[in-house]
C-alpha positions, 0 to 999 in steps of 0.5 A: 309345595306348589300350593304354598308357592302359588298362594302365600295364604296357603297352610304350611305344616307346623311339624315335620316327621323325618327318618334318617336311615344311613349307617354309612360314612357320615357316622350319624346314627339311625334316628327318627324324629319330629321337628318344629320351628323351635324344637326337635325330638328324635329317637335313636333305636341303637341306644334306645335313647331320646334326644330333644333340642331347643333350636332357639337357644341351642341351634347347634344341638349341643344340649339335650333337654329331653330330661329337663323338667322345664321342657316337660310340656314341650316334650309331651307335645312333641311326643304326641306329634311324633306318634301322630305323624308316625301313624299317619305315614305308617312308619315303623314303631321303634 
């Protein structure tokens, strides 16, 4: 983070891999995903389900567009980025 704060021309990543492990009081299921400025894709291992959200049109993440054909190109791109980051960070393959 410091290079970005020191130099406004520093490269900022376009995506972020995340893992949510808590199975506690917040009632948020375990999931693993990738987030970009405009979209979020994640996998829920307990239900073997993928979800994807258009964060511009749906900032509250209420409409899962994973199976929407209009988002097939975005889904492919995010899936590839998810796998790339998962391998980079040696994260488990669920």
